[in-house]
Each structure stands twice: as structure tokens, then as C-alpha cells.
N, C-alpha and C positions, 0 to 999 in steps of 0.2 A: 436573649440577645439584647445588648445595651442599645440605648437610644442613639448613641454615637455611631454604632455599627450600622444601624438601620438607615442613617441619614448620609453616611459617607462611606464609599467603598474603599477597601484597602488598596494601596498600590501593589502592582505585581511584585512578587518576592524574588530578589536576586540571591539564588543559593550557590552561585558559582564563585564562592570565596576560595582563594588559593589554598588555605589550609584544608578545606573540605574536599576540593577537587583532587588533591594529592591522594587522599584516602580512597576516594571514589574510583580513581583510575586503577589503583591496585586491586580493588575488589572486582571491578568490571573485568579486568584482565584475567583474574582467576576464573571467573564464570564463563567468559565468552571468547577469549582470544585463543590462538593456536600457533605455537612455534612451528609445528609441522607444516601448516598451510603457508605461513609466511616464508619458510625456507623453500618450499616448493615454488612459490610465486617468484622468488629471487632466481630460481633456476629455470625460469621460462614456463612454469606451470605444467610440466610433463615429467613423469617418472615411469621407468620400465624396470621391472624385476622379473626375471625368468620370461614366461610367456604372457605376462600381464602388463599392460600399459594403462595408466590413468592420466587423463588430461583435465586441467581446470580451465574454465573460460578466463579470458584476460581480465574481465571485470565481473565481480560477483559479490554477494554478501553485503554487510552493513554499509550504508551510505553515511555521509556526514550528518544528515538530519536525524537519522535513526540513532546514531551514536550520541548525538547531543540530547535527544529525548531520554535515552536510557541514563545518561550521566545525570541529568537533572532530576530524574525520579530517584536515583540512588542518593543524590545529594540532599533531596528533601528529607529523607529519613535521618541523615546526619545532622541537618540543621534543626529539625523538629523531632528529637528523639522520643519525646513524651506525648506529642499531639496525635490525635487521630488523623490519618492521612487517607484520602479518597482519590480515586482515579475515575474520570469519566470514560467508561468503556474499557478498552485495552490500550496500553501505551503504543504498541505496534501489533501487527498480526503475526505473532510468533508465540506458540504455546510455551516454549522453554523460557523465554524472556518473561512472559507474564507470570509464570509459576514462581520465578525468583522474587518478583515483586510481591506476590501474595505471601510468600514465606517471610518477607520483611514487614508484614502487617499492613500492607497497602490494600485497601478494599475497593473493588470495582463498583461503581454506580452504573445503573442502566443508562444507555445512551439513546435507545429507540424512543422512550417515553419519559416525560418529566414526571415521575411518580412521587409518592409521598416521602420516599427516602431523602429527597432533597429538602423537604421541610424540616427534617431532623438535624440538618447541618447547623453548626454554631460558629460564632466568631473565633473560636479557638481551633477550629478544624482547618486542615490544609487540603486543597483540591488541586489535583494535577490535571492539566488539559493535555490530551494525547497529541502525538505528532500529526494526526489528521486534522486537529482542531475540533471545535464543538459548535453546534448551532447557537445562534445568538440568544435564543430562548433559555438555553441551559446556562450560558454565561451570565445573563441577566439575573437568573435565579441565584446562582452562586454568589454574585456580588451583592445581591439583596440580603443574603444571609450573613454577609460580613466576613466571609472566609478569607484566609490567606490563599492566594492563587499562584501556582507555579505553572507557567505556560510553556509547553514544549512544542507548540505548533511549528511545523516546518516552514522555513522561509519561502520555499517554492509554492506552498499552499497559499500563503498570505499574498503572494504576487497575484494569484488568481482572484483572490477576494478583492484586491484593489481594482482589478479590471472590471469585475462584474458590478461593483459599487459604481464605477464610472458609467457603465452601461445604464444602470438604473437612473442615475442623475441626468443622463442625456436622453432619457425616454426610449432606450434601446432594449429590446427583449433579449435576455441571455438564453442562448441555446447551449445547454451544458451536456457535453459528452461524458457520460459516467454511469455508474450503477446507482440507481435511486435508493437502494438499501445499504449503501456504503457510507461510513461515517464522514469521509471527506466530502462526498457529494452533497450529503445533507447539510454539512456546515457551509459549503459554498452556496448552495441554494438559499440559505438563510441570509447570506450577505448580498445575494442578487436582489433581495427585496429593497435594498437601499437603506439609508439612514432613517427615513420616515415611513418605510413600508410601501413606497410608491412603485418599486420595481416589479418586473414581470420575468418569469423564467419558465423554460420547458426543458425537461431532461430527456435525452435520447441515448439509447444504448447500442443498437445494431444499425447496420447499413439499411436494413429493411425499414426501420423506424425513420431514418433520414429520408429515404426515398418517398415515404408516405408524406412527410412534412414538405418535401420539395414539390411533390405533385400538388399539394394544397397551396403552396406559395404561387405556383404557376397558374393554377386553374380554379382555386377555391374548391368547395366540395361540401360534403355532409358534415356539418358542424357537430351534430350529436355523435356521429360515429367517431370523429376525431377525438372528442372529449372522452369517449368511452375507452378508446385505445390507449390514451395517455392518462387514464385515471390515476390519481395519486402521484403524478410525475410533472405537475405544473403548479404554479402559484394560484392562489384562490381566485383571483379575478382574471385569469388568462382567458382570452377570447381569440381563437385562431383567425377570425375575420378582421380583427383589429391589430393584434399584437405580432403578426408576422410581416408587418409592413417594413419595420426596421429591426434587424437582428444582428447580434454579435455572438460569436462562438467562443466558448471557453471549455475547459475539460477537467475532469479528475486527473491529477498529475501522473497517475500510474497506469493510464490506459496504453493500449498498443499504439505506438507513434504513427505507423503507416495508416491505421484505421482512422485516427483523428484527422490526419492530413486529408484523407479521402472524404471524410465528412465535411471538412472545411471547403474542399473543392466543389462538392455537389451542391451545398447550400449557396455558395457564391454564384455558381452557374444558374441556379434556379432564380436568384435575384436578378441576374443579368437578363435571363430569358423573359422575366416579367416586366422589368423596368427599362431595359436597353442599356443599363450601366450598373455598376456595383456600388453606387453611392449609399445604398441602404444596407450594406453589408460591412461588418467589421470582424476581425479575427485577431487572435493573439496566441503565439506559440507558448503553451503552458504545460507541455510535457516536462517533467523534472529531468535535470541532467543525468542523475544517477539511473533513472529508469531507462532513458535513451541509451546510455553507455552499456548497460547490461543487455539490452536487446541487440545493440550493434555487435557486442562481443559474441553473443550467441550465434548471430548470423555468420560471423567470421568463423567461429568454431565448427559450424555445420558444413563448411567447405572442406573440412578434413574428414578422412574416413573414420567412422566410429561404429562399433557394434551395438552399443546402447548408450543412452544418456540418463543420468539421474539428476532430477531437479529437486532440490531440498528446500523446504520452507513450509509455512503454515498454509493449510488448505483454504483459508479465507483471505490470503494475501493476494491482492489484485495484481501487483507487479510480477509476482511469482507465477500466477496463473497464465499471464500473457507469455512468459517464457515457455511454458508447457505448450501453449497454442502454437507458438512459432516452431517448436521442435517436432511435435507429433507427426506432421506430414513427411518429415525427412528421415527420422531414425526412431527405432523403438525407444519410447520415453516412459520413465517411471517417476511419478510425482510423489515424493515421500516426505513425511514430517521429519524423520531422523533415521539414523542407522538402525534403530529398533524395528523399523518396518521390514528390514531385510532379515528374515528369519533363517533362510538358507537359500541355496540356488533354486530349490524346488518351491520356495514360498516367499515371494516378495509382495508385501501388502502396499498398495499404492492407490492414489485417488483418481477416480474416473471422472473427468470434467463433464462428460456427456450424461452420465447417470447421476452425477453429484453424490457419489458414495464411494467408499473404499471397495477394492476388489483384490483378489489374490491371483498372481500369475506365476507360472513355472517357466523359468528360462534356463534350465539346467543343460539343455541340448547345446546351447552356445558354448558352454564351458567344458564340454566333454573332452577328455584326453589332453594332449599337449598343444592344442590349437592356440595360436596367438590371438589375444583378445584386447581390444581397445575400448576403454570405458571413459565416457565424458561425465564431468560433474559441473553443475552450475547452481546458482541460488539467487533468490531475489534480494532486494535491498534490506529486508527485515530478518535475514537469516545470519546468525552468528557463526564465526569461523570454527568454533569448537564442534558444531554439528557437521561441518564439512569434513573436519579431521576424522571424526568418528565414522563417517560414511566411507571415506577413502580407506581407512584401516580395515573396516569390515569387508570391503570388496577384496582386498589383498588376502585377508585371513581365509576367506572362502575359497581362494585359489591356492591355499596351502602355504602362504607367505606370512610369517609372524612379524610382530612389531620390531623385534631385534634385527631381522633381516632387512626390513624396510628402512630402519634407521641407518644401516650401513650402505644403503644404495646411493 
């Protein structure tokens, strides 16, 4: 690496050139778009052929932030056809999308630990930052190596970062509702440390976690037990006896909206119970709009009679997981990666959120004879429409309705 590269970081690269994006749009459309899904959306999201009805949620699939991230990744290869291109982790949580990037020669770097692979980067290399963002430690390392940086971080995520940086500056502890092993939460926690590392944060996931924190806010307690319970989920210098005096709530943008709102309510009430007012409490609505829209659309969809629901997406997709959690109590729900999981009516491979593994279910009794059947389909913000199309067609084919008959419906 040259002396110039070591002393001055490169500016972010703008790969959204008109000539490049025209080619990118065509390629992305071939890989991920679906005329079948768009046509069905225009018809109200419902199609019936014979005894089989398929309904789509009003909102599902790619959001703007995901589309932008994918476009920028594809554009990077167009702008830098001969450079090595790396990606911090995954661009989004969808195996089909990430497979396409690998086939383009884009290599994933580890995001959990800053290992020696980052030391091998050179000033001619391109590093893509995923839609979730990346922790500041990783960003500093990439800039130190003098790489070109293509930043696809979602705007909604950056809004959260601005808020937690403000908390740090004002001496307020960030309580982050999120999954501590998720890329976005890790990135947000690093921003909660502030510009000079002075910030403090605590990550909570469940309502049980929050109740434990609220009890400590109200009454104090066993500091050692608190620290053990939240080991690895707080900043280095966090002290519950000091840093729960003033708190501000933020969240991973893809969490379940109703749960985040309940967490905000409980922490606010704990502060009021302790202080007599809410002056030491702050909050900011940081659930992303697309996540909220897909959750709201599913709630509306569940008001209609359905025999089963298919939720399509990556098993590590947080926003997709929450759709499954919403639906499971209401209707038989199958969480599948793609139509390939539907082997037959006797063999549907789907992800069990409770056991954290795939399992196989037989649902053939539902489809026996000429019984009218209603199937719902939805997907998270990281699932492309082509996977929705394949799932829809597969369900009709298993009911004896081929693509030609479906096209005429």
C-alpha cells in the first residue's frame, strides 16, 4: 500500500452512473423480478383456478433499501470489472441474492471478527458495505487499507445511528432492542459508543430481558447477576448502578413493531416509577417503514380465511422471522427458503423457529379430493419476487394446474 493510501482515505465511490445503472437494471430484472407477481398484484393479489386460491399479502418482498443495496453491488462489478471486490458479510439475508454475487466474483469477508483477511486488502480493492451497515472497527480498518468503499447501508439504519450518537454525546445510555449477534445491531452498538468512545449501551432482546432491566431501574439489585445475564450485550464500561440513570431506547430496524413499542412503554414506566417523571427517558421510533408495512399487511391478511400460509425468505432474515412469529398462532405456517422446499404435498421442508432447524411436514390431508383450498403467501423485505413466483406456481402445480392454465386465469 502506498504512503498516500495510508495517510488519506479514499472518498466513497459513486457507482450510480446512468450508463451503469441502465445495464444493472436489466440484469437485476432478469435475476429477481417477476411479471407473474406484478400482474397478480395489479389484480388485487388474489387468483383462483379450479378449487385452488392463492392470495398475496398487500406488501411483501424487496423494499427500497434492499433494491438499492443490490443495485449498488451489481454496479460495483460494472465499474470495477478487473478489481477484486469484497463484501463485509452478506449484502442482505437471502441466499439466492448472495449466490448471484458470489457468481460475479464478489467475495464475502467475515463480519463477526476482524481477522487477518482484512490485512490482505490493498488500495486497489473494492469493499462493499452491506445494507445492515458494518461496525466502526471494520470501517476504520477498510479505510486504513486505502480501499475503494461502496456503502449500501440503508438510510433507516443510519437514522438509528444518528440517534444513538446523540445519546452518547448527551451522556444517555442507549438501550438497543435487537439481536446481539445480528449485523445491524452490532453496527448500531458501535455507533452508540460515540465519536470518542464515551458512549454506553445495553442490548435487550426479549420482554423478560426488559422486565429484568426495569426491576433494576426501580429497585437496584445484584450487580454481578445483572452483568452475568447480559454478558457480551453491553459496552465495556457499562455499570447498571450508574448507567441506568438516564436511558434512551433505540432498536434494530427489523424488529417486531409491537414488541419494540411495549419495550419502550415498560422502560418509560420504570423511569417514572423511580423518578416521579420521565425526564430521564428518551425514545425514537426506529422501526423501518418497510418492515412495519409488511407486518401490518400480514395482520390484515390474517383477517381473511386461509388454510395455510407460506412465508418465503432466508432463515436468518430478522424481518421475515417476525412475519412467521405473527402468523404461527393464527394459521398453519411454513417458513421456506424457496419453492425447492416444497417437494410434494407429503413433504414440505420448512424452518422451525423454536428448534432452530429445518423439519419436514406432511399436509396432504388438506389437499385431498376436490376441496376448496386457500393458500396465503408473504415474504420479508429481503426476498425477491422471482422466489414468490416459483412458490406460487409450485403450489398450483401440486394441485394439478400447470403454468399454461395459470397464465390463462
